[in-house]
C-alpha positions as CSV (number, residue, x, y, z in Angstrom):
1,M,-17.3,-15.3,-13.8
2,K,-14.2,-17.4,-14.3
3,N,-13.3,-20.1,-11.8
4,K,-9.6,-19.6,-12.5
5,P,-8.1,-16.3,-11.3
6,D,-6.0,-14.1,-13.5
7,I,-3.6,-13.5,-10.6
8,Y,-3.3,-14.1,-6.9
9,L,-3.2,-11.1,-4.6
10,A,-0.8,-11.5,-1.7
11,S,-2.9,-9.2,0.5
12,A,-6.2,-9.0,2.3
13,S,-6.5,-5.3,1.9
14,P,-10.0,-4.3,0.9
15,R,-8.6,-1.3,-0.9
16,R,-6.3,-3.4,-3.1
17,K,-9.3,-5.7,-3.8
18,T,-11.5,-2.8,-4.9
19,L,-8.8,-1.4,-7.2
20,L,-8.1,-4.7,-8.9
21,T,-11.9,-5.2,-9.4
22,Q,-12.1,-1.7,-10.8
23,I,-9.8,-2.7,-13.7
24,G,-11.5,-6.0,-14.3
25,I,-8.9,-8.4,-12.9
26,T,-10.1,-11.7,-11.5
27,F,-8.1,-12.7,-8.5
28,Q,-7.9,-14.8,-5.4
29,C,-6.4,-13.5,-2.1
30,L,-3.6,-15.1,-0.3
31,P,-3.3,-13.2,3.0
32,I,0.4,-13.2,3.7
33,Q,2.2,-12.4,7.0
34,I,5.8,-11.3,6.7
35,S,8.2,-9.4,9.0
36,E,8.0,-5.6,8.4
37,V,11.1,-4.7,10.3
38,I,13.1,-1.9,8.6
39,H,16.7,-2.9,7.9
40,A,19.6,-0.7,8.9
41,A,20.5,1.9,6.3
42,E,17.5,0.8,4.1
43,S,15.9,3.7,2.2
44,P,12.1,4.0,2.2
45,K,12.0,2.8,-1.5
46,Q,14.3,-0.2,-0.7
47,Y,12.0,-1.1,2.2
48,A,8.8,-0.8,0.2
49,D,10.3,-2.8,-2.8
50,R,11.6,-5.5,-0.4
51,L,8.3,-6.0,1.4
52,A,6.3,-6.0,-1.9
53,L,8.6,-8.7,-3.3
54,A,8.7,-10.7,-0.1
55,K,4.8,-10.8,-0.1
56,A,4.7,-11.9,-3.7
57,Q,7.3,-14.6,-3.2
58,A,5.6,-15.8,0.0
59,G,2.3,-15.9,-2.0
60,W,4.0,-17.9,-4.8
61,Q,5.3,-20.4,-2.2
62,S,1.9,-20.6,-0.4
63,A,0.2,-24.0,-0.2
64,E,-3.1,-22.2,-0.8
65,R,-1.9,-21.2,-4.3
66,K,-3.5,-23.8,-6.7
67,E,-2.9,-22.2,-10.1
68,I,0.3,-21.2,-11.9
69,C,-0.9,-17.6,-12.5
70,P,1.3,-14.7,-11.2
71,V,1.2,-13.5,-7.6
72,L,1.0,-9.7,-6.9
73,G,2.4,-8.3,-3.7
74,A,2.3,-4.6,-2.7
75,D,3.5,-2.4,0.2
76,T,2.7,1.2,0.9
77,V,4.8,3.5,3.1
78,V,4.3,7.1,4.1
79,V,7.5,9.0,4.4
80,F,8.0,12.3,6.1
81,N,11.6,13.8,6.2
82,E,13.0,10.4,5.2
83,M,11.2,8.8,8.2
84,I,8.9,5.9,7.5
85,L,5.5,6.3,9.2
86,G,4.0,2.8,9.4
87,K,0.6,1.8,10.9
88,P,0.0,3.6,14.2
89,E,0.7,1.5,17.3
90,N,-1.9,3.2,19.4
91,K,-4.0,6.4,19.7
92,D,-1.0,8.5,20.8
93,D,1.1,7.3,17.9
94,G,-1.7,7.9,15.4
95,I,-2.2,11.5,16.6
96,R,1.6,12.1,16.6
97,M,1.7,11.0,12.9
98,L,-1.1,13.4,12.0
99,Q,0.5,16.2,13.8
100,L,3.8,15.6,12.0
101,L,2.0,15.6,8.6
102,S,-0.1,18.7,9.6
103,G,0.7,21.6,7.3
104,N,3.4,19.7,5.6
105,T,4.1,17.7,2.4
106,H,5.0,14.0,2.6
107,E,5.6,11.2,0.2
108,V,3.6,8.0,-0.3
109,L,5.5,5.1,-1.9
110,T,3.7,2.0,-3.1
111,S,5.8,-0.7,-4.4
112,I,4.3,-3.7,-6.3
113,A,6.0,-6.9,-7.2
114,M,4.8,-9.8,-9.4
115,V,6.3,-13.3,-9.2
116,Q,5.6,-16.3,-11.4
117,D,8.1,-19.2,-11.3
118,E,11.5,-17.5,-11.8
119,R,10.1,-14.3,-13.2
120,I,10.1,-11.3,-11.0
121,A,9.2,-7.7,-11.7
122,V,9.1,-4.8,-9.2
123,A,7.7,-1.2,-9.7
124,C,7.2,1.7,-7.4
125,S,4.8,4.7,-7.5
126,I,5.9,7.8,-5.6
127,S,3.3,10.5,-4.8
128,R,3.5,13.7,-2.9
129,V,0.7,14.7,-0.5
130,Q,0.2,18.1,1.0
131,F,-1.8,18.3,4.2
132,R,-3.6,21.4,5.6
133,E,-3.1,22.4,9.2
134,I,-4.8,19.8,11.5
135,A,-5.9,20.9,14.9
136,L,-5.3,18.5,17.8
137,V,-9.0,18.1,18.4
138,E,-9.5,17.1,14.7
139,A,-6.7,14.6,15.0
140,E,-8.3,13.1,18.1
141,A,-11.8,13.0,16.5
142,Y,-10.3,11.3,13.4
143,W,-8.6,8.7,15.5
144,D,-12.0,8.0,17.2
145,T,-13.5,7.1,13.8
146,E,-11.1,4.0,13.8
147,E,-10.3,4.7,10.1
148,S,-6.6,5.3,10.7
149,V,-5.9,2.2,12.9
150,D,-4.4,0.0,10.1
151,K,-3.3,2.7,7.7
152,A,0.3,3.7,6.9
153,G,0.8,7.2,8.1
154,G,-2.4,7.0,10.2
155,Y,-4.8,8.2,7.5
156,A,-6.9,7.0,4.5
157,I,-7.1,9.2,1.4
158,Q,-10.3,7.3,0.3
159,G,-12.1,8.0,3.5
160,K,-12.6,10.7,6.1
161,G,-8.9,11.5,6.0
162,A,-9.4,13.1,2.6
163,V,-10.5,16.3,4.4
164,F,-6.9,16.9,5.5
165,I,-5.5,16.7,2.0
166,K,-4.9,20.1,0.3
167,K,-3.1,18.7,-2.8
168,I,-1.7,15.5,-4.3
169,E,0.9,15.0,-7.0
170,G,1.1,11.5,-8.4
171,S,-1.2,8.5,-8.2
172,Y,-4.4,8.6,-6.2
173,S,-4.7,4.8,-6.5
174,G,-1.0,4.5,-5.4
175,I,-1.8,6.5,-2.3
176,M,-4.7,4.1,-1.7
177,G,-2.4,1.1,-1.9
178,L,-2.2,-0.1,-5.5
179,P,-0.9,2.1,-8.3
180,L,-3.1,1.1,-11.2
181,Y,-0.8,2.5,-13.9
182,E,2.2,0.4,-12.7
183,T,0.0,-2.6,-12.0
184,A,-1.3,-2.5,-15.6
185,L,2.2,-2.5,-16.9
186,L,3.2,-5.5,-14.8
187,L,0.0,-7.3,-15.8
188,K,0.9,-6.7,-19.4
189,E,4.5,-7.9,-18.9
190,F,3.1,-11.1,-17.4
191,E,0.6,-11.5,-20.2
192,V,-2.5,-11.1,-18.0
C-alpha cells in the first residue's frame, strides 16, 4: 500500500470511505466541521454545492494535510417538496421525516467538490427515491435501530432503511453519499 494518499477526503463518513475504497482510491481522512446553516433563498442544490466546496476548502487549509494532493468534499441532502431534510434532531424529528417520505417520491442530492491550490471543481448527482407506505410502528422500530440518527432524511439506503424503498432513479452510490460516476470524472480532471 502506498504511504502517500491519492487524495484527502474531507469527511469521516464510513460510507464515503467504503465507496472510495471500492474504486481503488488511496486516501486519508480530514474530518472537517463546518456550519451547515441554510442561507435565505438558497436552493437545495446551491446548499449542497456550497457545503461540499466549504468542506473541500477547509480540508485544503487544514494543518493535518501534509501532501499537495487534491481534497475531496461531499454533502448529501434529502429534499421533499423543496424542503431540505437534514439529520434528525431527535426521535420525533426522525419519525416525522419518515412519515413525510412515506408513500412519496423525494430527491437525494449529493454534491462533491475537489480543491487543489487554486483549482476548484464541483459536481452534483440528483437521484429520485420512491418510498412505499410506512406505518408509524415501522418508523418507530426503525428509529430504535439507531441507523437513522446521523443520516440526511433519517434513513440509510445501504442498511435496514432499504426496505422502505420501492424505486430509485439515479445513482445508488450518490444516495449513499458519494456518487462514483461524478467522483471518477473529478478524479480524472485532477489527474488522479
